[in-house]
PAMI-262369 format. One record per residue (C-alpha): residue number from 1; residue in three letters; x negated, y, z. Coordinates in Angstrom, 1 decimal, padded with zeros to 4 digits. Example, Ala and Ser with C-alpha at 12.3 -4.5 7.8 and 13.67 -1.06 7.14 Angstrom:
2
[1 'ala' [-012.3 -004.5 007.8]]
[2 'ser' [-013.7 -001.1 007.1]]
This chain:
71
[1 'met' [-138.6 013.4 -029.0]]
[2 'ser' [-135.7 013.4 -031.4]]
[3 'lys' [-133.8 016.5 -032.4]]
[4 'asn' [-130.3 015.0 -032.0]]
[5 'asn' [-127.5 017.1 -030.7]]
[6 'leu' [-125.1 016.0 -028.0]]
[7 'leu' [-122.5 014.6 -030.3]]
[8 'thr' [-125.0 012.6 -032.4]]
[9 'ser' [-126.5 011.2 -029.2]]
[10 'phe' [-123.0 010.2 -027.9]]
[11 'ile' [-122.2 008.5 -031.2]]
[12 'glu' [-125.4 006.6 -031.0]]
[13 'phe' [-124.7 005.6 -027.4]]
[14 'leu' [-121.3 004.2 -028.5]]
[15 'lys' [-122.8 002.3 -031.3]]
[16 'ser' [-125.5 000.7 -029.2]]
[17 'ser' [-123.4 000.1 -026.0]]
[18 'asp' [-121.4 -003.1 -025.4]]
[19 'arg' [-117.7 -003.3 -024.8]]
[20 'lys' [-118.1 -003.5 -021.0]]
[21 'thr' [-120.1 -000.2 -020.9]]
[22 'phe' [-117.6 001.6 -023.1]]
[23 'ile' [-114.7 000.5 -020.9]]
[24 'arg' [-116.6 001.8 -017.8]]
[25 'leu' [-117.2 005.1 -019.5]]
[26 'ile' [-113.5 005.5 -020.4]]
[27 'ile' [-112.5 004.6 -016.8]]
[28 'cys' [-114.9 007.1 -015.4]]
[29 'leu' [-113.6 009.8 -017.7]]
[30 'ile' [-110.0 009.1 -016.7]]
[31 'val' [-110.9 009.2 -013.0]]
[32 'phe' [-112.8 012.4 -013.4]]
[33 'leu' [-110.1 014.2 -015.4]]
[34 'ser' [-107.4 013.0 -013.0]]
[35 'gly' [-109.5 014.3 -010.0]]
[36 'met' [-109.9 017.7 -011.7]]
[37 'gly' [-106.2 017.8 -012.4]]
[38 'ile' [-105.3 017.0 -008.8]]
[39 'ile' [-107.8 019.6 -007.4]]
[40 'thr' [-106.3 022.2 -009.8]]
[41 'trp' [-102.8 021.3 -008.8]]
[42 'ile' [-103.6 021.6 -005.1]]
[43 'val' [-105.4 024.9 -005.4]]
[44 'leu' [-102.5 026.4 -007.5]]
[45 'asp' [-099.9 024.9 -005.1]]
[46 'lys' [-101.6 026.6 -002.1]]
[47 'met' [-102.2 029.9 -003.9]]
[48 'lys' [-098.7 030.4 -005.3]]
[49 'pro' [-099.2 033.9 -006.8]]
[50 'glu' [-096.5 036.4 -005.7]]
[51 'thr' [-097.3 039.0 -008.3]]
[52 'val' [-099.5 039.2 -011.3]]
[53 'lys' [-100.3 042.7 -012.7]]
[54 'ile' [-102.0 043.3 -016.0]]
[55 'gly' [-103.5 046.7 -016.2]]
[56 'asn' [-105.9 048.6 -018.5]]
[57 'gly' [-108.7 046.1 -018.8]]
[58 'ser' [-107.9 044.2 -015.5]]
[59 'ile' [-105.7 041.5 -014.2]]
[60 'thr' [-104.7 041.5 -010.5]]
[61 'val' [-103.2 038.4 -008.8]]
[62 'glu' [-101.7 038.9 -005.3]]
[63 'ala' [-101.3 035.6 -003.4]]
[64 'gly' [-100.2 036.5 000.1]]
[65 'lys' [-102.4 034.9 002.6]]
[66 'ala' [-104.8 033.7 -000.1]]
[67 'gly' [-105.7 037.3 -000.9]]
[68 'ile' [-106.0 039.5 -004.0]]
[69 'leu' [-108.0 038.6 -007.0]]
[70 'thr' [-108.9 041.3 -009.6]]
[71 'val' [-110.6 040.4 -012.8]]
């Protein structure tokens, strides 16, 4: 078992892979990131925070029907 870290393993994968595999990887990354962006946009669009209060060590977001989130 080799002691390569994630970055080294990824670089070795890119060196050993052919062009077709690399293009598929890039397409999958683009689709994944686009999907995450769309999901984030939908959640934030539905939540629409009305007020955000920053207190002593806490943050409170009031979002109407969505509820109240305190961190």
